[in-house]
N, C-alpha and C positions, 0 to 999 in steps of 0.2 A: 694244427695249433699255432697261433701267432707267437712271437717271442714274448717272454715274460715282461710285464709292464714296468717293473721296478728293478732293472739290472744293477742299480747302484747299491742295493741292500737286499740280499737274497740268501736263502738257505741253500745248502749244497744240492739237494734234490727236492725242490719244492713240489708239493702236491697241490695243484691248482687247476682251475678250469676257466677258460675265457667265456664270458657271457656276451661278447660282441657278436653281432649278427642280427637276425630278424627278431623283433619284439612286437607283440600286439600293442597298438597305440591308439589313443583317442583324445580329441579335443573336448574340453568340458567348459564351453563358453558360458553356460548357464550356472556353472558351479554347483551341480546337483550330485556329483559322484559320491561325496561323503554322506549326504542325506539318504541316497539310494543304496548306500553300503556296498559300493563296488569292491572294496578289499575282500569282502566275504563272498560276494556273488560272482565276481569276475566282471570284466569290462563288457558292456552290452554290445552284442553283435551288430546292432544297427549303427553304432557309432565307431566300431573298431575297424582299424586298418593296420597295415604292416609298416614298420619303420626299421631302417638299418641303424643299429647302435654301433658306434658312438657318434653319430652325426646328427646335428640339429635339424629340425624339420624344415628350416629355412634354406638349407643347401641341397643341391642335387644328389649328393652321395647318400642322403637319407632315404632316397626313393620318393620323396615328397617335393622338396624344393618350393615351398609355398611362402610367398612374401606377403603374409597376412598377420594381423594382430590376434594372438591367442594367449590368454593369460594362464589358464589351467590346463595342464597336460597330464595324461596317465599312461603308464607303461606296465606291461605284464608279460611274464614268461615263466617257464618252469626251470628249476635249478636242481642239479643232482647232489646227492651226498657223495662226495668224492673221497672220503676218508678210506684208507686201506684198512683191512682187518686189524693190523697191528696198531695203527693210529686210533682206530675206534676203541680198542681195548685199553689204550693208554689215556683215553679221555681227551683226545685232540678236539680243538674247537673249530667250528666252521665260521670263517670271517668273510663277509660280503664287502668287497672293496670297490669304491667308486673313485675314478681319477678326478672328475669334476662334474657337477650338475649345476646348471644355472637356472634358478637362483635358490629357492627354498624347496626342500623336498621332504617327504615322509615316506616310510617304507614299511610294508607289511609282508609277512610270510604266512600263507594259508589263513589270511584274515587277521593274524595276530600282529599288532604294532610292535616293531623292533627298534625303531629309532628314526632320527631324521637329521637334517643339517641345513644351515643357512650359510650361503656364500658360494658364488658361482665359479670361482677360479681355483679352489683348493680341494685336496683329496680328503676323504673320510672313510672310516671302516665301521661296520656294524657286526657284532657277534650275534649270529642267528641260530646258534646251536640249540638253545632251549626251545625256540619256536619251531625248529625243524623236527624235533623229537628224535629219539634214538631209533635208528633203522636196523641196527644189528648187522654184524658181519661186514660193516663198512659200506655196503652197497645195497642194503635193504634185505629183509628176510622174505620168506615165501609169501607171507600174508600181508606184509607192510608195503607201502608205496616206496619207490626208489627216488622219487622226485617230489619237490614241493613248489608251489606257485608263489612267486614274488610279485608284489604290486608296488609301484612307485607313483606317487602323486607329486607333481612339480608346479610351483607357482613362480612365474617370471613376468613381472609387469612390463608391458611394452612402453609405458609412459612415465613411470615413477622416476623422477630425476634425482631423488635421493638414494636410489639403488645403484650401487657401484656397477658400471657397465663398460667403462673404458671407451673403445672406439665403436661400440655397437650403437647404431643409430636408433632413435626413438620414433622415426617416421618409416613408412612402408618401403621407400626406395632410398638407397644410400646416396650421399652427395658430399662434395668437398672432402674433408678429411675423416668422414664417418662412414662406416661400412655396414654390411648386412648383419643384423643381430643374430645372437645365438641363444636358443632356449632349450632347456632340458639337458639330457645326458649328452656330453660332448667329449668326454675322454673315456678311456678303457673302463670296463666293468669286469670283475672276475670274482670267483669264490676260491678260497684257499683254506687248507687245513694247517693249523698251527698248534704247537704244544700248549697245554694249559698253563704251564709255568715256562715263561719264555723271555727272550731278549726283546726289549721295546725298540721301536724305530725312532728316528729323529723327532717325529711329532709326539712321541711319548716320552721324550726327554733324553735320548742318547745324543750326546754332543762330542764330536771329535775335533779338538782345537789344535791345529798344527802351526800356530804362528810363532812358537818359541824356537826360532831357528838358531838363536845364539846359545841357548842351553841344550838344544838337540832333543827336546822332549815333546812328545805328543801328550797333551792333557786330555784324557778321555773320561767322560762321565757316561757310564752305561746304565740305562734304566732297565728294569725287569717288570714284567706284567704277570699277574696271576699269583703273586706271592701271598700266601695265607699267613695269618697272624702266627708268629713263632716259627715259621718255616725257615730252615737254614739253607744256605747255598753259597756259591762262590762264582765269581766272574773272572775270566781270563781274556787278555788281549794279546794276540801274537802278531808281530809285524814281519813281513818279508819284502824283499826288494828284488825284482827280477828272478824270483824263485829262491833267493838266498835268505835264509832265516837271519833276521836282525836281532830280535829280542822278544821276550814275552813278559807279561806282568800279571799277577793274580791277586785278587782281593776278596776276602770273605764279606758277605752281606752282613751288615751290622744292625742289631736291634730289629726293628720292623721297617727299616728303610727300604725303599724300592729302587735305590740306585747306589752305585759305588763310583768313587773317583780314583783314577789310576794315572801315574806318570810313566809313560812308556819311552824307553831310550830308543831313539831312532838313528843313532850313529852306527855306521857300518865299520866294523873293526878291521876287516881285510878288504881294502879297496881294490886289491889286485884281482879279486873274483869278478869285478865288473869292468876292469880296465879295457878300454878300446871299444866298448859296446855303446851303441847309440841308445838314448841321448846322453849317456853318462860322460861322453867325451866332449861335450859342448862346453866351451868356456863359461864359467860362472855357475856350473851345475852343482859344484860341491862347496860346502863350508864346514870345515872341521868334522868331516866324516858324515855330514848330513846331506842327502840329495835334495836339492831344492826344486820346487815347482815354479815354472814361468812359461810364457808362450814359446820361448826359444828351446826350452827343455822341460816339457810337461811330465815330470817324473811323478809317478804315483806309487805309494807303498800299498801293498796288499795286506789287509787286516782280516783276521779271523777272530770273531767274538764268540766266546764259549760260555755256557751257563751249566754249572754242576749242581746237583742236589745235595742233600745232607750226607748221602752215602758216598759222595765223590763221583757219582755216575753222570756222564754227559747227558743233558736233557734238551739242549738246544744249541744251535750253531748258526752264525750269520757271517756271510762273506761281504766285505765292503772294501773301500779304498780311502786313502787320505793323501793330501799333498802338504808338504812342509813349505810354507811360504809366509812372508810377512808383508802386510800392507801398512804403510805409514803416511800420514797426511798432516800431522802437526809439526811441520818443519819450518824453521825460520826463513828459509830461502823460497818458500812457496811451491815446492815441488811435491808431486805425488810420487811416492817411492814404493818400489816392489823389491823385496829382499834388500832393503836399505840403499838402493840405487835409484836415482831419478829415472822415471819411466814415462815417456810420452805416449798416452793412449790414443791410438787411431781406431776409433769405434764407428759403428754404423747403427742407425736406428733400425731395429728389427721388430716388426709388429706381428709376425707369426700368423699370416693368413695365406691360404692356398686356394687356387681355382677349384671349384666343385665341392670343397670340404670346409671352407671358411676357417674358423679358428682351430679346427681339429686337424692335426697333421695327417696326411694320407697314409703315412707309414713311419716306423721308427727311422728308417733309412732317410726319409725326407728331412728329418731334423739334423742328421749328420751332414746331409748334402748342403743345407743352408749355411752351416758353419764353414764347410770346405769352399763354397762359392765366395764367401766373404774373405777367407784367408787367401784365396787365389788372387784377390785384388789388393793384397797387402794390408788388409784390415786385421787388427789384433784382437778385436772384441766387439761387443754390441751392448747397446742399451735396449734390453728386451722391453718394448714399450707398451704400457697399459695392459699387461697380460702377465699372468703367472704361467710360464710355459710348461708343457709336459716335462716331467723330470728326466726323461730320456735325453732331452736337449742338453741338460747340465751334465749328464753322464758322458756325452760326447765332448762337451766343452772341456771337462776335466782331462780327458784323454788326448785331445787335439791341441790343447794349450790356447784356449779362447777365453778372453776376459768377458765377464758378464756383469752388468748392473741389474740387480733384482728390482722388479717393479710390480705394480698391481693395478687393476682397473680402478679408476676414480668415478665418482658421481658428478653431477652438475649442479646440485643445490645442497644447501646445508640444513641439517635438522638434528634433533636429539636422536632420532632413529638412525640417521646416517652415521653419527658418531658410534653408536653401538654396533651397527653393521660393519663399519670399517675396522674398528679396533679388533673385533674377533677374527675377521678374515685375514687382516695383515699379520697378526701374530701367528696364525696358523701357517701362512706362507713362509715367514721367516724361519719358523721351526722346521718346516718340511725341508728347506733347502740350505740350512745353516752349515752343513758339513761339506759343501762343495767348494774346493779351493778356487774354482774358476770365478766364483762370485767375489767381486772386489769392492762393491758399494751397494747400498740400499737406497732406493728412491721411492718413498711412499706416495708423494704427491707431484703433480705436474701442472704448471702454469695456473695455479690457483683454481683448478677445476674442483667444484664443490665448495669453494670458499670465495664467493663473489664480493664479500665486504671486508676484506682483511684490513683495509685502511681504517675502519672505524668500529669493527666488531671484535671485542676482546675475547669473546667465547670462541670465535673461529681461530684467532691467534693461539689461544691456549690449547686448543685441540691439537694443532700442529706441534706445539711444544710437548704436549703429553705423548704423542706418538713418537717423537724423537727420543724421549727418555725411556719409553717402553721398549723401543727397539734397541737402544744402547744397553738396557738391562739384560736383554737376551743375548746381545752380541756386541761386546766392546771392541772387537778386532777389526771392524770395517767402518769406513766413513759413511755418514748418512747425508744424503742430498735431499734436504727436507722438502722443498717445493721447487722442482726443477724449472729453471728458466728465468724466474723473477719473483718478487715479493717474498724473499727469504725471511724466515722467522727465527729459526735456530738451526744452524747447518754447519757441517764440517767442510763442505765444498761450496765455493762460489761459482754457480753455474749460470750461464746466460744463453738465451736463444736469440738468434739474429738471422733473418732470411733476406737481408739486403744483398744486392749484387756486390761484386768484388771491390769496386772502388770505395763505396761507402763502408763496406765491412772492414777494409784495410784501415780506414781512418778511425773507426770505432775501436778496433783491436790494438791500435798503437797508442791510444789515449786511455789510460787506466781510470783516472778519476772521473772524467766526463764522458768517455766512450763506453768502456766496459761497465762501469758502475752507474752510468746514466740510465734514464728510463728506457724500458724495452716494451714495445707495443702498448704504450701509454700506461705502463705499470712501473712503479718504483722497483729497483733491484732489491732493496731491503725495505721492509715496512717502516715508515717513519713513526716517531713517538706521537702518542696521543695522550689525553688525560687518563691517568691511571695505568699507562703502559709505556715502558721505556723505548719500545721499538727495537730495531736491530741494525747492525752494521757489519761490513766485511771485517773478518778477523785477520789481522796481519799475519802473513805466512800461510793462510789457507790456500790450497790449490785452486786456481782459476781455470775453468773448463768451459769451452763453447759446446754446450750439450745438445744443440740443434742448430743446423745451418744448411744451406744448399737447397735441396728440393727442386733441382732443375729438371724440367721435362724437355723433350725434343718434339718439335713440330711433326705431326704425323706424316708418314711418307706420302709422296705425290699420289693422288688418286684415292687417299683415305680421308673420309670426312672428319673434320675436327669439330669440336663442340665442347659443351660444359663437362663432358665426361672424359676429357683429356686434360687433366688438371695438374698444375705444378705451381711453385712459387715464382719462378722465373723460367723463361723458355729459350732453348737453344734452337738454332735454325737447322742443324744437322749434327751427326755424331762428332765431327771434327770440332764444331763450335762448342759442343758439350764438353769435350775433353779440355779445350782451352779455358772454358769457364770454370770447370772443376779445378784445374791447376791454380788459377788465379784465386779462387775462393779458399782453397786449402792453404796456400802460401800466405794469404792475407791473415789468416788466423795465427799461424805459427810465427810469421815475421813480425807481428806486432810486439812480440817479446814478453808478453804477460801471461800467455795461456799455455797450460801444460797438458792439454788433452782436447780432443774434439770428437763430436758425434755427427757424422754426415747423414742427412736425410735423403734417401733411405735405401735399404738393401734391394727391395724389388717393388715394382708396381703393385698396387692393390686396388682392384675394381677400377673406379674412375680416377684414382690418384696415380698418375703415371710418371712419377718423378724418381723412380728407382734406378739403381745401377743395373739391375736385371729386369726383364719383363716379368709379368705375373707368373708365367709358366717357367721362370728361371732360365731364360735364354739371355745371352750377353747382348746388351744394347751397344756397347763399345768394347773393344778388345780388353780383356782382363789384365793382360800384361802391361798395357799402357796406363791403366788406373793404378796398378801396383807400383809402377815407376814414380807416379805422382805421390802416392802415400809414403813410399820409402824415402823420397827426397824430403818430405816434410819432417819425417822422424829424424833423418840425418841432420837437417838444419837445426832442429831443436837441440839435439845433443851436441852439435858443433858450436852453436852460436848463442843459445839461450840458457841451457842447463848449467848450473855451477860445476866447475871442474873439481 
């Protein structure tokens, strides 16, 4: 059995079963499966083949590795009733969970439609209990079947440019900065037994807000699922730190509300219990008895969420974590602050592709490894680019102390359909990940992708404004980077992209008015006013961050053929030249005196784009310790010469 797919939010002893592995699979290029009633009859043997889930058919790990255009895909396999006899007696529900399916999918169990989902990068769950029918004794009775057939139909257009696709190319062969597409199931699938009356996850409304470091309170809103009209109950939140109980808070469910709000005291009364223990001995870790989360001391409180019924009996329990940390960006001095102190973010563009598996991480450990590789080079976080990463990545970012900018795949053209598609998926992504302290910014859009006419199209401008306000309504605790790179509409951060070489970059970064705020790649940094729209401008005091630069590749070694698939923005002659260029680029950004963070492109090579700090198979292209020395020097320079004292 593989590890549980959601270690950030789990029950003490979850009853679950992985559905990763071989599925029956079929292309349906003529789109006849619905008319021929495949959900009832099964996939036709003449078209059926085997695929390894959760890998897209375009990558080798799926067992297919076909670089072809197919719009309609079908999957099928049997699933067991995994409920124990006790769970069956208590009415536990069977929930079918998908980590991500690209793009639109419909699901049937034994030919009975149970639901569907639109959006290629976010998780969704389907309660399949009623379609499964009671099997008795938790595992089937003597006369009844022990398994049921699940059928999944997926539609993923290879060519629709209003469909959010991120870096997935719409042509058969990847090129430039676009990569192999991903269709169908590409993250974990599993079935799980859950109580009928239970604690809801983040996507169902449970929010743990740990930004009140001055008051020392965790503001928890805990949602419940399956509450019937008039049903009474209570929710309890208990906090521990390194095994030491800190406090607990209990609240009765009121009226017919499906959520409660609690203020949990996170102050440790006896600091002596943790004295001398790492990371509690790191300077800056404590404030008035509250242990703070930061890259230098990624302290997490362990939380237990409990749900009690009207009799006071425990009916559900969830284990999770939280970090107490505050991000602030509305500062007169233009700093980005973490826990009220200026913090220079040394980030890397991380696009989350792997050889052989594409967008799908080859293992949970691979996600941790990418963070550790970045940290080994002195990098304090990443801009997770054009992708909502597997939640295990954030699980490790929380524990290792790695800053993350949350992002999502964009489309390449604008339409009413795109607006609907984007709004739903983006809100689901923010809700899924809102409780991770490692996330310190939201970036819904990149370089006007999907917004080709911001200069004169007020509808396009208004959609970006709408998404800003929608995001802020869900989460007022993090800054929003509205349209990363240029053509800002409504933003908390002034971010710019500049792939010039170091001499030109140094000139740009030293000149705020004409350099940083000047046009980038023939785009205005802020959209100008037009009739009926006031346009936008930099907000004094807003943090200024170079959110893409670098992208240097190295000429292939002697005897290796170079060509179009050895791509970078600028080219170094050898590893030493690369390190020299890297140092000049990094110091150009920080020595300009106006920028309080940077995002270097990129962590590792991806397919033909070979401008990573690591190769595609995660091997060092230059010594990690020498890159770390450069990044450490940049951070020191900022705090010694630029940041206010």
